[in-house]
C-alpha positions as CSV (number, residue, x, y, z in Angstrom):
1,M,-21.7,-9.5,36.4
2,M,-20.0,-6.3,35.3
3,F,-16.7,-8.2,34.9
4,T,-18.2,-10.6,32.3
5,N,-19.7,-7.7,30.3
6,H,-16.2,-6.1,30.0
7,F,-14.6,-9.4,29.3
8,N,-17.1,-10.2,26.6
9,R,-16.6,-6.8,24.9
10,L,-12.8,-7.2,25.1
11,F,-13.0,-10.7,23.7
12,L,-15.2,-9.5,20.8
13,V,-13.0,-6.5,20.0
14,S,-9.9,-8.7,20.0
15,I,-11.4,-11.3,17.7
16,L,-12.6,-8.6,15.3
17,A,-9.1,-7.0,15.3
18,F,-7.5,-10.3,14.7
19,L,-9.8,-11.1,11.7
20,T,-9.3,-7.7,10.0
21,G,-6.2,-9.1,8.3
22,C,-8.0,-12.0,6.8
23,W,-9.7,-10.2,4.0
24,E,-7.9,-9.5,0.8
25,S,-7.4,-5.9,-0.4
26,D,-8.8,-4.6,-3.6
27,M,-5.3,-3.1,-4.3
28,P,-4.1,-4.0,-7.8
29,E,-0.6,-5.3,-8.4
30,V,2.0,-2.5,-8.7
31,N,3.4,-2.8,-12.2
32,E,4.2,-0.7,-15.2
33,Q,0.7,-1.0,-16.8
34,N,-1.3,-0.4,-13.5
35,C,0.9,2.6,-12.6
36,L,-0.2,4.6,-15.7
37,M,-2.1,7.7,-14.7
38,E,-5.3,6.7,-16.6
39,N,-5.4,3.4,-14.7
40,I,-4.8,5.1,-11.3
41,K,-7.7,7.5,-12.0
42,K,-10.0,4.4,-12.4
43,L,-9.4,3.3,-8.8
44,D,-11.6,3.9,-5.9
45,E,-10.9,7.0,-3.8
46,E,-10.1,4.9,-0.7
47,I,-7.0,3.2,-2.3
48,K,-6.0,5.7,-5.0
49,Q,-3.5,7.7,-2.9
50,E,-1.9,4.6,-1.3
51,F,-1.6,2.9,-4.7
52,A,-0.1,6.0,-6.3
53,S,2.4,6.2,-3.5
54,K,3.4,2.6,-4.0
55,C,3.9,3.2,-7.7
56,L,6.2,6.1,-7.0
57,R,8.3,3.9,-4.6
58,R,8.4,0.7,-6.7
59,V,11.8,-0.7,-7.8
60,N,13.3,1.1,-10.7
61,T,13.6,-1.3,-13.6
62,R,16.7,0.6,-14.8
63,A,18.4,0.1,-11.5
64,G,22.0,-0.9,-12.0
65,E,22.6,1.4,-14.9
66,F,25.2,4.0,-14.2
67,K,25.8,7.0,-16.3
68,E,28.8,9.0,-15.3
69,S,28.4,12.8,-14.9
70,P,30.7,15.0,-17.0
71,Q,33.7,16.1,-15.1
72,K,33.6,19.7,-14.1
73,E,36.6,22.0,-14.2
74,W,36.1,24.7,-11.5
């Protein structure tokens, strides 16, 4: 009897853990417009920090541009 109670709880917890990935997040798309500070401030507190972090780590649109540093004479 005790075995079935533990088995039922384990089964329920594993099903719930499996289903947690099925719901969509309220996280907006990381783009130039959404990453403006006034738009980040409008987000819920739960996702604000994670979204701001993703904005900081997004791919730089100017990647590939190379500006050579001036040569230094020591």
